[in-house]
N, C-alpha and C positions, 0 to 999 in steps of 0.2 A: 602717720606723719600729718601734722596739722599745717594749715596755711600760715605763713609768716606775714608780717606787715612791713612793707617797704614804704617809708614816708618820703614822698617825692615833692621837692620844691618846684613850683611851676612858674609863678610870676609874682611881682609885687601886687599886693591886695588880695592874694589868695592864701588860705591856709595850706600847709603841706597836704597832698592827697595821700590818704592811707591805703595804698594799693595792696590787696591780698595777693600773695605769690605762693605757688606750689608747683612741684614737679620739675622734671628735666626734659630737655628736647627743644624742638623748634618752638619759637614763641607764638602764643595764642592769647589774644586779649578778649575778655568777656565783659560786655557792658550790661549792667543789670537793669531790671524792669522797675515797675511802679512801687514794689514793696521795699526797695532799698538795697543797698550793698549786702551781699550774702555769699556764703560759700555753700552752694547747694549740690545735690547729687550729680547733676550734669557736669558742672565744672570740676567737681572732684574726680569724676570718671575720666574726663578729658586730661586731667593732670597725670594720669598713669603713663601717658606717652608724650606729653607736651609740657613745656614750662608755661603755666597759665598765670596771667596777670588780670586781676579783677579790681579796677579802680572804682572809686565812688564818684557819682556825678557831682559837678561843681554845685556848691550850695547845700549839699546834703547834710553837712555838719555845721556849716557856718553860713546862715542865710544872707549875711551882709555881702558875701562874695557876689551875689547875683547882680549887684549894682554895676559890676564891671561887664556884665554879659547882657546885651540888649536883645539878643535873639539867637537863633540856631547857628548862624554863621559864626558868631562869637564863640559858641560852645564847641563847634568843630575846630576852631583855632586853639581853644583851650586844650582839647585832646591831642592836637598836633604837638603842642608844647609838652604834654604828659609823655607822649611817645618819645620825643627828643630826650627828655630827662631820663627816661628808662633806657635810652640807647638802642631803641628798636627802629630799624630802618624799614624792614618788611615783615608783615605779620599776617596771620590768619585772624579774622575778626568775627566774633559771634556776638550777636545782640538780641536780647529778648524785650518785647514790648516797646517801651520808650527807648531802651537801649538799642533795639533793632532800628528804630528811626534814626538815632544818632549814628549807628554803624553804617547805614545806607548813605547818610550824608557824608560821612568821612570817606567812604569808598568812591563817592561821586566827585568830591573835591580833591582827594589825594589818591587817584587810581594807581599811582606808582607805589603806594605804600601798602596796599592790600593785596595779598596773594590769593586768598580765598575768603569768601564772605558767606556767613550763615545768618539768616534773618528768621527769628522765631516769633510768630504772632506779632509782627511789627506794627507799631503806629506810624503815622505820617501821611497817609492818604485819606481822602474823604469822598464819599458818594452820598448824594442826597437820598437815593433810593435804599441805602443800607448804612445809615449813619452809625458812627462809633458811639457806644453808650457813654453818657456823661458820668463817669465814675467819681468825679469830684463832688457831685451834689447829692449822691444817693446815701441812704443810711448805712452805717458801718456793716451790718449783716449783709445787706445787698452788695456792698462794695466787695466784701469777702467772697461772696458767691460769684461775682463777676471775675475776680482775679484768680481764685483758687478752687472754687467749687462749693459744695454744700458745707456751710459752716458747722453743721451738727456732726460731721464725720470726725472720727478720732484723728485722722491724718491732718485735717485742717486745724483742729484744735491744738494739736501738738506743734504744728508749724507756727501758729500765732501765740503760743504760750509765752508768758512773761516770766522773768526770773522771780524766785521766791523773795529774794532780798528787796525790801522796800525802795532803797535808793536805786538799785539796779533796774527795778521796774519803772521808775520815773525816767531814768536815763534811756531805757529802751523805747518807752512810749514817746518821749520827745524826739528820739532819733527817727522813729517811723514817721511821726508827724512832719518833721522838718524835711525829710527826704521827699515825701509826697508833695509838700508845698514847693520845694525847689523844682520838681518836675513840672508842677502846674504852671510855674513861671514861663515855661516854654510852650505849653500846650493850650492855654486859655486864649480865646473862648472855645476854639475847636482845634484838634491836633492836625492841622494842615498848614504848612509853611512853604509851599511850593516845591516840595520834594519830587512830585510827579514830573516836573520839568527837568529835573537833574538826574533822574535814574538812568537815562540813556548814556550818561558819562561813565557808568560803572563798567569796568573791563574785567574784573575778577570773576571767575566761575563762582556762581552763587547758588546756594541751597536755601529754599524757602520751606520752612516747617510750620505747619498750622494745626491747631486743634480743631477737629471737625465739629465740635460743639462749642466753639468760642462764642460767648455771649457779649463780650466787650467789643472785639473787632471781628465782625462776621467773616467766615471763611472765604467769601467771595473776593476779599482783598488779596488773598494769596495769589490768585490768578492775575489780578491787577498789577501786582509787583512783577510777576513773571512776564507779563506782556510788555512791560517797560524795560526790563533788564534782559538783554538779548542772550546772556549766558546762563540764565536761571533755569532751575528745575524745581518742581514742587512736590513735597511729601505732606499729605494730610493724615493726621493721626486720628483714626476713628474713635469716637467717644471721649476724646480729650477736650479740655477747655482752653482758656487763654494761657495757662501755664502747662503745656502738654508734657513737660518733664517733671510734673508733680501730680500725685505722690510717687509714681513709678517713673524713673528717668531712663530705664534701660532701652525702650524702643527708640526714643529720641537720641540717646547716646550712641546706639548702634548706627543709626543713619548718619549722624554728624561725623562720627569717627571714620566711617567708610568713605564719606565724601572728602574729608580732609587728608586721607591717606596719600 
């Protein structure tokens, strides 16, 4: 069973959000990371017992939408509208990377809406002694290494492979570029928008998952999140990078599934 696309009308000035949907059960929303909207092994595994919704970040398909979003607060309200449009009052929320940053903001602003929260190698905090790597200004191969691991491995090559059809290759390349640019709109010049001051508002039990070898957002940030969220526990995945559910999602899937049970 493949994921279906549920096109959600959000508000004037925005294109319908192409939400990927799969599974049956209690609702779970997955917010994607820097590589764009995807249906990966983790969310596929979660859909075995849950109804999973994976929306695209605003501006990922239509950059002009970003003129309506001046900052993170506007993006949180955008997602509040998405949840309303989906008819979801209370959810479990999982976010990876930039999606983790947004998920934490949503849980802080709308604690009534989030039952349980999972943050996977989340952006959103900043330490001068352990700065987040500037993934926007590095060469493509270095960017790939930061996000996925060694670009020479077969798993990474397969993950980034483009379609054989020339037109589809162009479409896919543009989609990846647009998605990264839309996320940069909220992160430039550094990925810190005052989230640290708001984490105390999170009431949901929270699981923080981190790759022990994350070279984009150093693992020390996992404990920073945990120190600020009173309900948080931390799981560090030894040997994993910024995307600890790639190429093997089973370890992360097992931990997340057990936490959400």
